[in-house]
C-alpha positions as CSV (number, residue, x, y, z in Angstrom):
1,M,-74.0,-62.9,114.8
2,I,-77.1,-62.3,116.9
3,N,-76.5,-65.4,119.0
4,N,-73.6,-63.6,120.7
5,F,-76.1,-61.3,122.4
6,D,-78.3,-63.9,124.2
7,F,-81.5,-63.6,122.0
8,S,-83.9,-66.5,122.4
9,Q,-85.6,-68.2,119.4
10,K,-88.8,-66.4,120.4
11,D,-86.9,-63.1,120.2
12,I,-85.5,-64.0,116.8
13,A,-89.0,-64.9,115.6
14,Q,-90.4,-61.6,116.8
15,L,-87.6,-59.6,115.1
16,E,-87.9,-61.5,111.8
17,K,-91.7,-60.9,111.9
18,H,-91.0,-57.2,112.3
19,G,-88.7,-57.3,109.2
20,L,-85.4,-57.0,111.1
21,N,-82.7,-59.4,110.0
22,Q,-80.1,-60.8,112.4
23,N,-77.2,-58.8,111.0
24,L,-79.1,-55.5,111.5
25,I,-79.8,-56.4,115.2
26,A,-76.2,-57.6,115.8
27,N,-75.0,-54.2,114.4
28,Q,-77.4,-52.3,116.7
29,M,-76.2,-54.2,119.7
30,R,-72.5,-53.5,118.8
31,L,-73.3,-49.8,118.6
32,F,-74.9,-49.9,122.0
33,E,-71.9,-51.7,123.5
34,N,-69.1,-49.8,121.7
35,G,-70.8,-46.4,121.6
36,V,-71.0,-44.0,118.6
37,E,-67.8,-42.2,117.6
38,P,-68.2,-38.4,117.6
39,I,-67.9,-36.6,114.3
40,K,-64.3,-35.3,113.6
41,L,-64.8,-31.6,112.6
42,V,-62.0,-30.1,110.5
43,E,-63.5,-26.6,110.3
44,P,-66.8,-24.9,109.9
45,A,-68.2,-24.4,106.4
46,T,-68.3,-20.6,105.8
47,V,-69.0,-18.4,102.8
48,N,-66.4,-19.0,100.2
49,N,-65.1,-22.1,102.1
50,G,-67.9,-24.6,101.7
51,I,-70.9,-22.2,101.4
52,K,-71.6,-20.3,98.1
53,S,-73.1,-16.9,98.1
54,L,-75.2,-16.2,95.0
55,S,-75.5,-12.7,93.4
56,P,-79.0,-11.5,92.5
57,E,-78.1,-12.0,88.8
58,K,-77.0,-15.6,89.4
59,I,-80.2,-16.3,91.4
60,A,-82.4,-15.0,88.6
61,G,-80.5,-17.0,86.0
62,L,-80.7,-20.2,88.1
63,Q,-84.4,-19.6,88.8
64,N,-85.1,-19.2,85.1
65,G,-83.2,-22.5,84.4
66,F,-85.5,-24.3,86.7
67,L,-88.7,-22.7,85.4
68,N,-87.8,-24.0,82.0
69,Y,-87.1,-27.5,83.3
70,Q,-89.3,-30.4,82.0
71,G,-88.2,-33.1,84.4
72,K,-90.2,-34.5,87.3
73,S,-90.1,-32.5,90.5
74,L,-91.5,-33.7,93.9
75,S,-91.7,-32.2,97.4
76,F,-90.8,-34.8,100.1
77,I,-92.0,-33.7,103.5
78,P,-91.6,-35.7,106.8
79,A,-94.9,-35.1,108.5
80,S,-95.4,-37.9,111.1
81,G,-94.5,-35.7,114.1
82,A,-97.1,-35.1,116.8
83,A,-97.9,-31.5,117.9
84,S,-97.6,-32.4,121.6
85,R,-94.1,-30.8,121.9
86,M,-95.5,-27.6,120.3
87,F,-98.1,-27.4,123.1
88,K,-95.9,-28.7,125.9
89,D,-96.3,-25.5,128.1
90,L,-100.0,-25.4,127.5
91,Y,-100.3,-29.0,128.9
92,R,-98.7,-27.7,132.2
93,L,-100.9,-24.6,132.2
94,H,-104.0,-26.7,131.7
95,E,-103.0,-28.8,134.7
96,L,-102.5,-25.7,136.9
97,S,-105.7,-24.0,135.9
98,N,-109.0,-25.4,137.2
99,S,-110.9,-22.1,136.8
100,S,-110.7,-18.7,135.0
101,E,-109.3,-17.2,138.3
102,T,-106.5,-19.7,138.7
103,L,-105.5,-19.2,135.0
104,A,-105.5,-15.5,135.4
105,N,-103.4,-15.7,138.6
106,T,-100.9,-18.2,137.0
107,L,-100.4,-15.9,134.0
108,Q,-99.4,-13.1,136.4
109,E,-96.4,-15.1,137.5
110,S,-93.1,-14.1,135.8
111,S,-92.4,-17.6,134.5
112,W,-95.7,-17.4,132.4
113,S,-95.3,-13.8,131.2
114,S,-94.9,-14.8,127.5
115,W,-98.3,-16.6,127.7
116,C,-100.1,-13.4,128.6
117,N,-99.3,-12.2,125.1
118,F,-100.6,-15.5,123.7
119,F,-104.0,-15.1,125.2
120,K,-104.1,-11.3,124.7
121,N,-103.6,-11.9,120.9
122,K,-105.7,-15.1,120.6
123,N,-107.8,-13.5,117.8
124,K,-104.7,-13.5,115.6
125,L,-104.3,-17.3,116.0
126,A,-105.7,-19.7,113.5
127,I,-106.2,-22.3,116.3
128,Y,-108.5,-19.9,118.1
129,Q,-110.6,-19.1,115.0
130,Q,-110.9,-22.8,114.4
131,L,-112.2,-23.3,117.9
132,R,-114.4,-20.2,118.0
133,P,-117.6,-21.8,116.6
134,F,-117.2,-24.7,119.1
135,L,-116.7,-22.1,122.0
136,K,-119.8,-20.2,121.0
137,N,-122.0,-23.2,120.5
138,N,-121.0,-24.9,123.8
139,N,-120.9,-21.8,126.0
140,P,-124.0,-19.6,125.7
141,G,-123.1,-15.9,125.9
142,Y,-119.4,-16.7,125.2
143,E,-118.8,-13.4,123.3
144,S,-120.1,-11.3,126.2
145,Q,-118.0,-13.1,128.9
146,N,-114.9,-11.3,130.3
147,E,-111.5,-11.9,128.9
148,N,-110.4,-14.2,131.8
149,Q,-113.4,-16.5,131.2
150,Q,-112.9,-16.6,127.5
151,N,-109.2,-17.4,127.9
152,Y,-110.0,-20.3,130.3
153,L,-112.6,-21.8,127.9
154,F,-110.2,-21.5,125.0
155,L,-107.5,-23.3,127.0
156,K,-109.9,-26.1,127.8
157,A,-111.1,-26.4,124.2
158,L,-107.6,-27.1,123.0
159,F,-107.8,-30.4,124.9
160,Q,-111.3,-31.4,123.7
161,P,-112.0,-33.6,120.7
162,V,-113.2,-30.8,118.4
163,I,-111.5,-31.6,115.0
164,Q,-112.6,-34.9,113.5
165,G,-112.7,-36.4,117.0
166,E,-109.2,-35.2,117.9
167,A,-108.1,-32.5,120.3
168,I,-105.9,-29.8,118.6
169,V,-103.0,-30.7,121.0
170,N,-103.2,-34.3,119.9
171,L,-103.2,-33.7,116.1
172,P,-100.2,-34.3,113.9
173,K,-98.3,-31.1,113.7
174,A,-99.1,-31.0,110.0
175,L,-102.8,-30.7,110.7
176,V,-102.6,-27.9,113.3
177,P,-104.1,-24.6,112.1
178,F,-101.1,-22.3,111.5
179,H,-102.3,-19.3,109.5
180,L,-105.3,-17.2,108.8
181,E,-106.1,-15.8,105.3
182,Q,-109.1,-13.6,105.6
183,D,-111.6,-16.0,107.3
184,N,-109.8,-19.2,106.1
185,V,-107.9,-21.4,108.5
186,I,-104.8,-23.0,106.9
187,T,-102.9,-25.9,108.3
188,A,-99.1,-26.5,107.9
189,F,-100.1,-29.4,105.5
190,E,-102.1,-27.1,103.3
191,E,-99.3,-24.5,103.3
192,Q,-96.9,-27.1,102.0
193,L,-99.4,-27.8,99.1
194,V,-99.5,-24.1,98.3
195,E,-95.7,-23.7,98.4
196,A,-95.3,-26.7,96.1
197,C,-97.8,-25.1,93.6
198,Y,-95.8,-21.9,93.5
199,T,-92.5,-23.7,93.3
200,Q,-92.9,-26.6,90.8
201,P,-93.2,-25.2,87.3
202,L,-95.2,-27.8,85.5
203,E,-98.9,-28.4,85.5
204,R,-98.4,-31.6,87.5
205,V,-97.4,-30.9,91.1
206,A,-96.2,-33.9,93.1
207,L,-95.9,-34.2,96.9
208,H,-95.0,-37.1,99.2
209,F,-95.7,-36.9,102.9
210,T,-94.4,-39.5,105.4
211,I,-97.1,-39.7,108.1
212,S,-98.1,-41.9,111.0
213,E,-100.4,-44.7,109.8
214,S,-102.8,-44.1,112.7
215,K,-103.5,-40.6,111.5
216,A,-103.8,-41.4,107.8
217,S,-107.6,-40.9,107.7
218,L,-107.2,-37.4,109.0
219,F,-104.9,-36.4,106.2
220,K,-107.1,-38.0,103.6
221,K,-110.1,-36.1,104.8
222,V,-108.2,-32.8,104.4
223,V,-107.2,-33.8,100.9
224,E,-110.8,-34.6,100.0
225,K,-112.0,-31.3,101.4
226,K,-109.3,-28.9,100.0
227,L,-107.9,-30.5,96.9
228,K,-110.4,-29.3,94.3
229,A,-110.3,-25.7,95.4
230,L,-106.5,-25.6,95.4
231,E,-106.3,-27.2,91.9
232,E,-108.7,-24.6,90.6
233,A,-106.9,-21.7,92.2
234,F,-103.5,-22.6,90.8
235,Q,-104.7,-24.3,87.6
236,K,-102.5,-27.3,88.5
237,K,-103.0,-31.0,89.0
238,L,-101.9,-32.0,92.5
239,V,-100.6,-35.6,93.0
240,I,-100.3,-36.3,96.7
241,D,-98.9,-39.5,98.1
242,F,-98.4,-40.8,101.6
243,S,-96.1,-43.4,103.1
244,Y,-95.4,-44.7,106.6
245,Q,-92.1,-45.3,108.4
246,K,-91.2,-48.9,107.6
247,R,-91.2,-51.4,110.4
248,H,-87.8,-52.8,109.5
249,T,-86.2,-49.5,110.3
250,D,-87.3,-49.7,114.0
251,T,-84.5,-50.1,116.6
252,L,-84.0,-51.9,119.9
253,A,-83.9,-50.2,123.3
254,V,-81.4,-51.4,125.9
255,D,-80.8,-50.8,129.6
256,H,-77.6,-49.4,131.1
257,G,-76.1,-52.8,131.0
258,N,-76.9,-53.1,127.3
259,K,-79.5,-55.8,127.8
260,P,-82.6,-55.4,125.5
261,V,-85.6,-53.8,127.3
262,R,-88.8,-55.8,127.3
263,D,-92.4,-55.2,127.9
264,R,-94.5,-56.9,130.6
265,E,-95.1,-59.9,128.3
266,G,-91.4,-60.3,127.8
267,Q,-91.5,-59.0,124.2
268,L,-88.6,-56.9,122.9
269,I,-89.4,-53.2,122.8
270,L,-88.8,-51.8,119.4
271,R,-88.9,-48.0,118.7
272,P,-89.1,-45.9,115.6
273,G,-85.6,-45.2,114.2
274,G,-85.9,-41.4,113.9
275,H,-86.0,-39.3,110.7
276,G,-83.1,-41.3,109.3
277,A,-85.5,-44.2,108.8
278,L,-87.1,-42.1,106.1
279,L,-84.2,-42.8,103.7
280,D,-86.1,-45.9,102.8
281,N,-89.2,-43.9,101.9
282,L,-87.1,-41.4,99.9
283,N,-85.5,-44.3,98.1
284,D,-88.9,-45.3,96.8
285,V,-90.0,-42.0,95.2
286,D,-89.6,-41.5,91.5
287,A,-88.5,-38.0,90.6
288,D,-85.6,-36.2,89.0
289,I,-85.6,-33.3,91.5
290,V,-86.7,-33.7,95.1
291,F,-87.3,-30.8,97.5
292,I,-87.0,-31.7,101.2
293,K,-88.1,-29.6,104.1
294,N,-89.7,-29.9,107.5
295,I,-93.5,-29.8,107.8
296,D,-93.5,-26.8,110.2
297,N,-91.2,-24.5,108.1
298,V,-93.9,-22.6,106.3
299,S,-94.6,-18.9,106.1
300,S,-97.6,-16.7,105.4
301,K,-98.2,-15.7,101.8
302,R,-96.8,-12.2,102.6
303,I,-93.2,-13.6,102.4
304,L,-93.7,-16.8,100.5
305,Q,-92.6,-15.4,97.1
306,E,-89.1,-14.6,98.3
307,N,-88.8,-18.2,99.7
308,V,-90.0,-19.6,96.4
309,V,-87.4,-17.6,94.5
310,Y,-84.6,-19.2,96.5
311,K,-86.1,-22.6,96.3
312,Q,-86.3,-22.4,92.6
313,A,-82.7,-21.0,92.4
314,L,-81.4,-24.0,94.4
315,A,-83.1,-26.3,92.0
316,G,-81.6,-24.4,89.1
317,L,-78.2,-24.8,90.6
318,L,-78.8,-28.6,90.9
319,I,-79.7,-28.7,87.2
320,E,-76.6,-26.7,86.3
321,V,-74.2,-28.9,88.2
322,Q,-75.9,-32.2,87.1
323,D,-75.7,-31.1,83.5
324,K,-71.9,-30.7,83.9
325,I,-71.5,-34.0,85.8
326,F,-73.6,-36.0,83.4
327,S,-71.9,-34.6,80.4
328,L,-68.5,-35.4,82.0
329,L,-69.4,-39.0,82.9
330,N,-71.0,-39.7,79.5
331,E,-67.9,-38.4,77.7
332,L,-65.7,-40.4,80.1
333,E,-67.7,-43.6,79.2
334,E,-67.5,-42.9,75.4
335,K,-63.9,-41.7,75.1
336,G,-62.1,-42.9,78.2
337,F,-59.7,-40.9,80.4
338,N,-57.8,-38.0,78.8
339,E,-56.2,-34.8,80.0
340,A,-59.1,-32.5,78.9
341,L,-61.6,-34.6,80.9
342,A,-59.3,-34.5,83.9
343,T,-59.0,-30.8,83.7
344,E,-62.8,-30.4,83.4
345,A,-63.3,-32.8,86.4
346,D,-60.8,-30.7,88.4
347,S,-62.6,-27.5,87.5
348,I,-66.1,-28.7,88.5
349,A,-64.8,-30.0,91.8
350,E,-63.1,-26.6,92.6
351,T,-65.9,-24.4,91.3
352,Y,-68.8,-26.2,93.0
353,F,-67.4,-28.4,95.8
354,F,-64.5,-26.2,97.0
355,K,-62.1,-29.1,96.4
356,K,-58.8,-29.1,94.7
357,I,-58.4,-32.6,93.2
358,N,-56.0,-33.7,90.5
359,F,-57.9,-36.5,89.0
360,D,-55.5,-39.1,87.5
361,S,-57.8,-41.9,86.3
362,A,-61.3,-42.6,84.9
363,Q,-62.1,-44.6,88.1
364,A,-61.2,-41.6,90.3
365,I,-63.5,-39.3,88.3
366,F,-66.3,-41.9,88.3
367,N,-66.0,-42.6,92.0
368,F,-66.2,-38.9,92.9
369,Y,-69.0,-37.8,90.7
370,N,-71.3,-40.9,90.3
371,R,-73.3,-40.3,93.5
372,P,-76.5,-38.5,94.6
373,L,-76.3,-34.7,94.7
374,R,-77.8,-32.3,97.2
375,I,-78.0,-28.5,97.3
376,C,-78.5,-27.3,100.9
377,G,-79.7,-23.9,101.9
378,M,-77.8,-22.5,104.9
379,V,-78.9,-19.6,107.1
380,K,-76.6,-17.3,109.1
381,N,-76.6,-18.1,112.8
382,Q,-79.0,-15.9,114.8
383,G,-78.0,-17.2,118.2
384,E,-75.3,-19.6,119.7
385,P,-73.4,-21.7,117.2
386,G,-74.5,-25.3,117.1
387,G,-75.4,-28.0,114.5
388,G,-75.0,-27.0,110.9
389,P,-72.5,-27.1,108.0
390,Y,-69.0,-28.3,108.7
391,W,-66.0,-29.8,106.9
392,V,-65.7,-33.3,108.4
393,Q,-62.9,-35.9,108.2
394,H,-64.1,-39.4,107.2
395,D,-61.5,-42.1,107.6
396,N,-58.5,-41.2,105.3
397,Q,-60.5,-39.5,102.7
398,H,-60.6,-35.8,101.7
399,P,-62.6,-33.7,104.2
400,S,-66.2,-33.6,103.0
401,L,-69.1,-31.1,103.6
402,Q,-71.6,-32.5,106.1
403,I,-74.6,-31.3,108.0
404,V,-73.8,-32.1,111.6
405,E,-76.0,-32.1,114.7
406,S,-74.7,-30.6,117.9
407,S,-75.1,-33.9,119.6
408,Q,-72.7,-35.5,117.2
409,I,-69.8,-33.2,118.3
410,D,-67.5,-34.1,121.2
411,K,-67.8,-30.9,123.2
412,K,-65.3,-32.2,125.8
413,D,-62.6,-31.9,123.1
414,K,-61.3,-28.3,123.3
415,N,-60.3,-28.3,119.6
416,Q,-63.7,-29.6,118.5
417,L,-65.5,-27.1,120.7
418,A,-63.4,-24.3,119.3
419,I,-64.4,-25.3,115.7
420,L,-68.1,-25.4,116.8
421,K,-67.9,-21.9,118.3
422,K,-66.5,-20.5,115.0
423,S,-69.4,-21.8,112.9
424,T,-71.4,-19.0,111.1
425,H,-74.4,-20.8,109.7
426,F,-77.0,-23.4,110.6
427,N,-79.1,-26.0,108.7
428,P,-82.8,-25.0,108.2
429,V,-83.5,-28.3,106.4
430,D,-84.0,-26.8,102.9
431,L,-82.6,-29.3,100.5
432,V,-82.9,-29.9,96.7
433,C,-81.8,-33.4,95.8
434,G,-80.8,-35.2,92.6
435,L,-81.5,-38.9,93.1
436,K,-80.7,-40.2,89.5
437,N,-77.4,-41.0,87.8
438,Y,-76.1,-39.9,84.4
439,K,-78.0,-42.7,82.7
440,G,-81.3,-41.6,84.3
441,N,-81.4,-44.5,86.7
442,A,-82.2,-44.1,90.4
443,F,-79.3,-44.5,92.9
444,D,-79.8,-46.9,95.7
445,L,-79.5,-44.3,98.5
446,T,-78.7,-46.9,101.2
447,H,-75.3,-47.3,99.5
448,F,-74.4,-43.7,100.4
449,R,-75.2,-43.8,104.1
450,N,-72.7,-44.0,106.9
451,E,-74.2,-46.7,109.1
452,N,-72.1,-45.7,112.1
453,E,-73.4,-42.1,112.4
454,C,-76.2,-43.1,114.7
455,F,-77.5,-41.3,117.8
456,I,-77.8,-42.9,121.2
457,S,-79.9,-41.0,123.7
458,I,-81.3,-41.7,127.2
459,K,-85.1,-42.0,127.4
460,S,-87.4,-42.9,130.3
461,K,-90.7,-44.6,130.5
462,N,-92.7,-45.4,133.7
463,G,-89.7,-44.0,135.7
464,E,-87.3,-46.4,134.1
465,E,-84.3,-45.1,132.0
466,F,-83.2,-46.9,128.9
467,K,-80.9,-46.2,125.9
468,A,-82.5,-45.6,122.5
469,L,-80.9,-45.8,119.1
470,E,-81.7,-43.5,116.2
471,L,-80.5,-44.3,112.7
472,P,-78.2,-41.8,110.9
473,G,-80.2,-38.6,110.4
474,L,-81.8,-38.2,107.0
475,W,-79.7,-35.1,106.2
476,N,-76.8,-36.2,108.4
477,G,-75.2,-39.6,108.2
478,A,-77.9,-40.9,105.8
479,M,-76.5,-38.6,103.2
480,A,-72.8,-38.8,104.4
481,Y,-71.5,-40.0,101.0
482,W,-73.5,-37.7,98.7
483,N,-72.0,-34.8,96.8
484,T,-73.0,-31.7,98.7
485,I,-73.2,-28.0,97.7
486,M,-74.2,-25.4,100.3
487,V,-75.7,-22.1,99.5
488,E,-76.4,-19.1,101.8
489,V,-80.1,-18.3,101.9
490,P,-82.0,-15.5,103.8
491,V,-83.2,-16.0,107.3
492,N,-86.7,-15.3,106.1
493,T,-86.7,-18.7,104.4
494,F,-86.6,-20.3,107.9
495,N,-89.9,-20.0,109.8
496,P,-90.2,-23.0,112.0
497,V,-93.0,-23.5,114.5
498,K,-91.4,-25.1,117.5
499,T,-93.9,-23.8,120.1
500,V,-97.4,-22.4,119.5
501,L,-96.0,-19.0,120.5
502,D,-94.1,-18.9,117.2
503,L,-97.4,-18.5,115.4
504,L,-97.6,-14.9,116.6
505,K,-94.3,-14.0,114.9
506,P,-94.6,-11.6,112.0
507,N,-93.8,-14.2,109.3
508,H,-96.8,-16.3,110.4
509,Q,-99.2,-13.3,110.4
């Protein structure tokens, strides 16, 4: 119990007020003390061995199946992340540049060469067009100034409270201007609304964003401003919900001796538990089909239609597989175990899950199939192999398909490193999920999480290092015991914006 770890009554009161029970905290402390076991890779998932490749005819058929679907769809988008990492280099450039001359000189250095292109093409950037009225109003004669002066004023403006009292660099990533359409500036948040309108077939289009509570008013103002025009343009009814990461999913931080870290008042320091904490938020949504993707993976309208086709096809595959599973389980419940059902169960496992199983009982069939289902788009590696789709050994069970992060792999183990280097695909976070069982009731998703697949990382604050714990990742350990189907999708469906330079790439223009 928690008393084994020297927590005071004051500590326990703080934790309970935060919604953290003693068993949870004791488990977190044990993870810090014992460490997290690396994932045991069996082999990479590849096309025809874990990853399905769909023909154009199959894609069209699956897409049509989803377009005729009458169930409730919902887009679930984690959107609490700040844009600060996206602008990290500009923070440094801002520090180095106290005049237009110093900025121009810095940009001539080889280490800043890519940023010359950024300023040279600033007119193509939505963030620049968003700031342009401010630049003209606050700098008389701005348009007639030389390029170096304009670049310097633009850089400074990124750090000034221009948008609803916030600097662009301090906005949630979701609210950063990403794209230009004629004279309209479009944020990542708005692009997600547009994509959902194209993707979801019914008149009612539902989206759920997990956001930071401190930024909620900014999101709500965007909805107030843009919702009506979007609904009229698409002839749809948009239903947009927000939720916050729950306090009881926060985790402790400890020093290198595994003693809890405290603030100046002696209070325990509790930190957000990473995107795996959002499993609780996902557990609360009510939908038959849930699309999950990252907030920054959006594209301009020029290539959006291809992305929508694949998204709808993945949803169609979910429907196809669920229909077979639900029919199987309903028949199993009505008639009991028989050879015909066992043969059907074997066939579904081999066709869709790449598993040869000889089911020999009703319980075996039920245990295998009565669980959440996810269809995961997978993209061919463009660079070095890393995190992505692998066959993983869990205890003494059959190997299962998992999405594994690079940090979960023991790279000191030569065999594990060799498997990693053979991987062919990576995870773009493009999931379609079925959260209900064959009776139409929602699964409790927390029952299908591997609690031990956490992440421990070294962080620092005020010069002091500490160990931080992240919960099993939302599409990693949090879905460890789901049924998983992986499908190859084109690289064009993956257009993340990790730095502001990515906004100059063709798929964002």
